[in-house]
C-alpha positions in Angstrom: 28.2 22.9 -37.6 29.9 22.0 -40.9 32.0 24.1 -43.2 34.1 23.5 -46.3 37.8 24.3 -45.7 40.1 24.8 -48.6 43.9 25.1 -48.2 45.9 26.6 -51.0 49.6 25.9 -51.3 52.4 26.4 -53.8 52.1 22.8 -55.1 48.6 21.7 -54.3 45.1 23.0 -53.4 43.0 20.7 -51.2 39.6 20.8 -49.5 37.4 18.8 -47.1 34.1 19.2 -45.3 34.9 19.8 -41.6 32.9 19.3 -38.4 33.9 22.6 -36.8 32.9 21.5 -33.3 35.4 18.6 -33.3 37.9 19.4 -36.1 37.1 16.0 -37.8 37.1 15.7 -41.6 33.7 14.3 -42.5 34.7 13.3 -46.1 38.0 12.3 -47.6 39.9 15.4 -48.7 40.0 16.3 -52.4 43.3 17.6 -53.8 44.1 19.3 -57.1 47.5 20.4 -58.3 48.1 24.2 -58.1 47.9 25.6 -61.6 51.0 27.1 -63.2 51.1 29.9 -63.5 49.1 30.3 -60.3 47.1 33.3 -61.5 44.0 34.6 -59.7 41.7 33.4 -62.6 43.3 29.9 -62.7 43.1 29.4 -59.0 39.5 30.6 -58.8 38.6 27.9 -61.2 40.2 25.3 -59.0 38.4 26.6 -55.9 35.1 26.3 -57.9 36.1 22.8 -58.9 36.6 21.8 -55.2 33.3 23.3 -54.2 31.5 21.5 -57.0 33.3 18.2 -56.1 31.6 18.2 -52.7 28.3 19.6 -54.2 28.6 22.1 -51.3 26.3 24.9 -50.3 27.2 26.5 -47.0 30.1 28.2 -45.2 33.4 28.1 -47.2 36.8 29.2 -45.8 39.9 29.4 -47.9 43.5 29.6 -46.6 46.0 31.3 -48.8 49.8 32.1 -48.6 50.3 35.7 -47.7 48.8 38.3 -45.4 45.1 39.0 -45.8 43.6 42.4 -45.1 39.8 42.8 -45.5 39.8 39.8 -47.9 42.6 41.3 -50.0 45.9 39.6 -50.6 48.8 41.9 -49.7 51.8 39.9 -51.0 52.4 36.9 -53.2 55.5 35.1 -52.2 54.8 31.6 -53.5 52.0 32.2 -56.1 51.8 34.5 -59.1 52.7 38.1 -58.5 49.5 39.3 -60.1 47.7 38.3 -56.8 49.0 41.3 -55.0 46.1 43.6 -54.2 43.4 41.2 -55.4 40.3 40.9 -53.4 40.5 37.1 -53.1 37.4 36.8 -51.1 35.3 38.6 -53.7 37.0 36.7 -56.6 36.3 33.3 -55.0 32.8 34.2 -54.0 31.9 35.2 -57.5 33.5 32.0 -58.9 31.5 29.8 -56.5 28.3 31.8 -56.4 28.3 31.9 -52.6 30.3 33.6 -49.9 33.9 32.6 -49.4 36.0 33.7 -46.4 39.7 34.1 -46.9 42.5 33.7 -44.3 46.2 33.5 -44.2 47.2 29.8 -44.5 49.5 29.7 -41.4 46.9 31.6 -39.4 44.4 28.9 -40.4 46.7 26.1 -39.4 47.3 27.9 -36.1 43.6 28.3 -35.4 43.1 24.5 -35.8 46.1 23.6 -33.7 45.1 25.9 -30.8 41.5 24.7 -30.8 42.0 21.0 -31.4 45.7 20.2 -31.5 49.1 20.8 -30.0 48.2 24.3 -28.7 44.9 23.4 -27.0 44.5 25.0 -23.5 48.0 26.5 -23.8 48.4 30.0 -22.3 51.1 32.5 -22.9 52.8 33.1 -26.3 52.4 30.3 -28.8 53.8 30.4 -32.3 53.1 27.9 -35.1 55.6 27.7 -37.9 54.7 25.9 -41.1 57.6 24.5 -43.1 56.8 23.9 -46.7 57.4 25.6 -50.1 57.9 28.7 -47.9 57.7 29.4 -44.2 54.5 30.6 -42.6 53.8 31.7 -39.0 50.8 32.2 -36.7 51.1 34.0 -33.4 48.8 33.5 -30.4 48.7 35.2 -27.0 46.6 33.4 -24.4 44.8 31.7 -27.2 44.0 34.8 -29.3 45.4 35.2 -32.8 47.6 38.1 -33.8 46.9 37.9 -37.5 49.2 38.1 -40.5 52.6 37.7 -39.0 55.3 37.0 -41.6 58.1 35.5 -39.5 59.2 33.4 -42.5 60.4 36.7 -44.0 63.0 37.6 -41.3 66.7 37.6 -42.2 69.0 34.8 -41.1 72.7 35.4 -41.8 71.9 37.7 -44.7 69.2 35.6 -46.3 65.5 35.4 -46.1 64.6 32.6 -43.7 62.7 30.8 -46.4 66.0 30.4 -48.2 67.6 29.0 -45.0 65.1 26.6 -43.5 62.0 25.8 -45.6 61.3 22.2 -46.6 61.9 23.2 -50.2 65.5 24.2 -49.3 66.1 20.9 -47.6 65.2 19.1 -50.8 67.2 21.5 -53.0 70.3 21.2 -50.9 69.8 17.5 -50.3 70.4 18.0 -46.6 70.1 15.2 -44.1 67.4 15.5 -41.5 70.0 16.4 -38.9 71.5 19.1 -41.1 68.1 20.6 -41.8 67.2 20.4 -38.1 70.2 22.5 -37.3 69.1 25.1 -39.9 65.6 25.1 -38.5 67.0 25.5 -35.0 69.0 28.5 -36.1 65.9 30.1 -37.6 63.8 29.4 -34.4 66.5 31.0 -32.3 66.0 34.2 -34.2 62.3 34.1 -33.5 63.0 33.5 -29.8 65.0 36.7 -29.8 62.0 38.6 -31.1 59.0 37.3 -29.3 60.1 34.8 -26.5 57.5 32.2 -27.2 56.5 29.6 -24.5 55.6 27.0 -27.1 56.6 26.5 -30.8 54.5 24.2 -32.9 56.1 22.9 -36.2 53.4 22.4 -38.9 53.2 21.6 -42.5 53.6 18.2 -44.3 57.1 17.7 -42.7 55.5 17.5 -39.2 54.9 13.8 -39.9 58.7 13.4 -39.9 59.2 15.5 -36.8 61.2 12.9 -34.9 63.8 12.9 -37.7 64.8 16.5 -37.3 63.4 18.0 -34.1 66.1 16.3 -32.0 68.7 18.6 -33.7 66.7 21.7 -32.8 67.9 23.5 -29.7 65.6 26.2 -28.3 64.6 27.7 -25.0 60.9 27.2 -25.7 59.3 23.8 -25.9 59.1 22.6 -29.6 56.5 20.1 -30.6 55.1 18.8 -33.9 51.6 19.8 -35.0 49.1 17.2 -34.2 46.7 17.9 -37.1 49.6 17.8 -39.6 48.6 18.6 -43.2 44.9 18.8 -42.4 45.4 21.8 -40.1 45.0 24.4 -42.9 41.7 23.0 -44.1 40.3 22.7 -40.6 41.4 26.3 -39.7 40.0 27.6 -43.0 36.6 26.0 -42.1 36.8 27.5 -38.6 37.4 31.0 -40.2 34.2 30.6 -42.2 32.1 30.2 -39.1 
């Protein structure tokens, strides 16, 4: 089966046609800058643009930052605040003229990694952490998703974790990879106090540089880089549409 997976981030929106039986991208991904301001109407136009780029008719899954309940976006941490309460699935479906399924972006990445990547055949408690403009999380127990966790919002030494350990903060503070790895390790230690994971998967675009900072991360659980890297969100979004 094939589906179009679209991954929406704070800086870019990208899509690809995915073979949902293998997780392979069947065509080169197509990326568009996230509009600013990232309002519902502006982003719906970009989603329509991506669908039209692939001349696609069929299942469409869209991964978005923030918890999703019945297709409705509940928070808007890294996009325009007017998104709160919007029925994203309906908005995108109307824009595209066909059904669009919406899922939390970290949950989408987690679905892909558990089915095809670093979490495949892993029992117990697995958590995927995406480090990007913000911090996303996906929690799995024996391969089953516990949706809409927001572990990027926990407090670390008086600050939101996203202000302590996101990839954006590394750039803003001009930290070395080692310095940032220590900050990430401190954040993961807080997660370990809450849920005692067996495996932690680090995702997002920075996963391609995992060897530069993971050596500075000290945890009880095994910590590995995501295997699908920046494609995981698109693959997971496509899976959600099936």
